[in-house]
C-alpha positions in Angstrom: -15.0 -15.3 6.9 -14.6 -12.0 4.9 -15.7 -11.7 1.4 -13.1 -10.1 -1.1 -14.8 -7.7 -3.7 -13.3 -8.6 -6.9 -13.4 -6.3 -9.7 -12.9 -7.9 -13.4 -12.1 -5.1 -15.7 -11.9 -5.9 -19.5 -12.5 -5.0 -23.2 -13.5 -8.4 -24.4 -17.2 -9.7 -22.4 -15.6 -13.1 -23.2 -12.6 -12.9 -21.6 -14.1 -11.5 -18.4 -17.0 -14.1 -18.4 -13.7 -16.9 -18.2 -12.5 -15.3 -15.0 -15.6 -14.7 -13.7 -16.6 -18.5 -14.3 -13.2 -19.4 -12.6 -14.0 -17.4 -9.7 -18.1 -17.6 -9.2 -17.4 -20.9 -7.1 -16.0 -19.4 -4.5 -18.2 -17.7 -2.0 -15.8 -15.5 -0.3 -15.7 -14.0 -3.5 -18.1 -11.1 -4.5 -17.2 -11.0 -8.4 -18.2 -7.7 -10.4 -17.2 -7.6 -14.4 -16.6 -3.9 -15.9 -16.8 -4.3 -19.7 -16.0 -1.4 -22.1 -12.0 -1.3 -21.1 -9.8 0.8 -18.9 -10.3 4.4 -19.9 -12.4 5.2 -16.5 -10.3 2.9 -14.4 -9.5 5.5 -11.6 -13.6 6.6 -11.5 -14.5 3.0 -11.3 -12.1 1.8 -8.6 -13.0 5.1 -6.8 -16.5 4.1 -6.9 -16.7 0.3 -6.8 -13.9 0.2 -3.9 -13.0 -3.2 -4.9 -10.2 -5.4 -2.5 -9.0 -6.7 -5.2 -8.5 -5.8 -9.2 -8.1 -8.0 -12.0 -7.3 -6.3 -15.5 -7.3 -8.1 -18.6 -5.4 -6.4 -21.9 -4.2 -7.5 -24.9 -1.2 -5.1 -23.7 -1.0 -2.0 -21.1 -0.6 1.6 -22.5 0.6 4.4 -20.4 -2.8 5.9 -19.3 -3.8 2.2 -18.0 -0.7 2.1 -16.0 -0.8 5.6 -14.6 -4.3 5.1 -13.5 -3.0 2.1 -11.7 -0.1 3.7 -10.0 -2.8 6.7 -8.6 -5.3 3.9 -7.7 -2.4 2.3 -5.8 -1.6 5.3 -4.3 -4.9 6.2 -3.3 -5.8 3.1 -1.8 -3.7 -0.2 -2.6 -5.0 -3.2 -3.0 -3.7 -6.6 -4.7 -3.6 -6.3 -8.7 -3.9 -9.0 -11.5 -3.0 -8.1 -14.9 -3.5 -10.5 -17.5 -1.9 -9.7 -20.9 -1.6 -11.4 -24.3 1.3 -9.7 -25.9 4.4 -9.9 -23.4 6.6 -6.3 -23.4 9.1 -6.2 -20.3 8.8 -2.4 -20.5 5.1 -2.5 -19.9 5.6 -5.1 -17.2 7.8 -3.0 -14.8 6.0 -0.5 -15.6 3.0 -2.2 -14.3 4.7 -3.8 -11.2 6.2 -0.3 -10.2 2.5 0.9 -10.5 1.1 -1.8 -7.6 0.4 -4.6 -10.2 1.1 -7.7 -7.7 0.9 -10.5 -10.3 1.6 -9.7 -14.2 0.5 -13.0 -16.3 1.2 -13.1 -20.0 -0.9 -15.2 -22.1 -1.9 -17.0 -19.4 -6.0 -16.6 -19.3 -7.2 -20.3 -18.7 -10.1 -20.7 -15.9 -7.8 -23.1 -13.9 -5.2 -20.6 -13.5 -7.2 -17.6 -12.3 -8.1 -18.6 -8.9 -4.2 -20.0 -7.6 -2.9 -16.6 -9.6 -5.6 -14.7 -7.7 -4.7 -16.7 -4.4 -0.8 -15.7 -5.0 -1.3 -12.3 -5.7 -3.6 -11.8 -2.6 -0.7 -13.5 -0.4 1.7 -11.6 -2.0 0.3 -8.3 -1.7 -0.5 -8.9 2.0 3.0 -9.5 2.7 4.6 -7.0 1.0 2.0 -4.6 3.2 3.4 -6.1 5.9 7.1 -5.5 5.3 6.0 -1.6 4.1 3.9 -1.0 7.6 7.2 -2.7 9.5 9.3 -0.4 7.7 7.0 2.6 8.5 7.2 1.6 12.0 11.0 1.3 11.9 11.7 4.6 10.0 9.4 6.4 12.6 10.9 5.0 16.0 14.7 5.9 14.4 13.2 9.5 14.0 11.5 9.5 17.3 14.6 8.5 18.8 16.9 11.1 17.4 14.5 13.6 18.6 14.8 12.2 21.9 18.5 12.4 21.9 18.8 15.7 20.4 16.3 17.0 23.0 17.9 14.9 25.7 21.4 16.7 24.6 19.6 20.1 24.6 18.8 19.4 28.3 21.9 18.0 29.5 23.9 21.3 28.3 21.3 23.7 29.8 20.6 22.4 33.0 23.6 20.4 33.5 21.6 16.7 33.8 23.4 13.0 33.0 21.7 11.3 29.8 19.4 9.4 32.3 18.1 12.4 33.8 17.6 14.2 31.3 15.7 11.4 29.7 13.1 10.7 33.1 12.6 15.0 32.4 11.1 14.5 29.1 9.5 11.2 30.1 8.0 12.6 33.1 6.8 15.5 31.1 5.1 13.5 28.9 3.5 11.2 31.2 2.0 14.3 33.1 0.7 15.7 29.6 0.0 12.7 28.4 1.5 12.8 25.0 4.5 10.6 23.6 7.9 11.4 24.8 9.2 12.5 21.1 6.3 14.7 21.5 7.8 16.5 24.2 11.3 16.3 22.7 10.1 17.9 19.7 8.9 20.9 22.1 12.0 21.2 23.7 13.8 21.4 20.3 11.6 24.0 19.1 11.9 26.2 22.3 15.7 25.6 22.4 15.6 26.8 18.4 13.6 30.1 19.6 15.8 31.0 22.1 19.2 30.5 19.5 
């Protein structure tokens, strides 16, 4: 089974030890503690490259949120944030920055592992949806290219739609390329000839 590297970032060593204690029983988790706060969070994430991040703060500040946003863009991962104080704006900013679970006043050892499990599951589901959306967008964009190239071929060569597509497909097979790549070549060539 895959071992997840979990990084716990906390200014308060005692709070970090609560999280570490709650997770150390699980052999599938490799837990590391980074005491000292979030001042160098981005550098720490780049250096350690954890699979999961747990951040425990009194209240997240703008710098921490921005570092999480950049880190999530560079390498998305589940992020659990435990905070002592409730603040709606901070919560919205944290979720927007990639935080999977935002837990207010809830750092109890018995709750840490279930919260982590839910955050990882929600993150994986979100990533699956994001990949599906990206695939659908790519497919739609390719379909538009192919349709446009078919139109160019139909007009230039007097072909019907099926024959235009077959010409694109045949060329793609001969050149070992995707039909969309050949379609883009046709469109580019047509634009040059205008």
